[in-house]
C-alpha positions, 0 to 999 in steps of 0.5 A: 710469890714463889710458885713451885712447878709442881703446882702448875697444872698441865691439863688437856681436853679432848681437842688437845688429845685429838691433836696429840694423836692426829685424829678427829675429836670424835675418835679422841672422845671415843678413846677417852671412854675406853677402860683403863684411860686416865680418869679425868682430873676435872669433870664438868657438864660440858668439859672433861680435863686430864693431866697431860702426863697421865694421857702421855703415859697412856699413849706410850702404852697403847698408841705406839708411835704417837710421838712420831718415833719410828 
């Protein structure tokens, strides 16, 4: 069976987001609640998941240097 790479979902949770930024999970959770943060792709009672590309785009605009660039 052929699966297009477009079908693969690269989802992240708050812990993944915290690791991306090098901040605590509670700080990352706070950032996800800011106006303008991407809308979660999945919302369940105990988890929220975002598309990685959306979160990375938000970080590029709002968290300069998060990729380790100088």
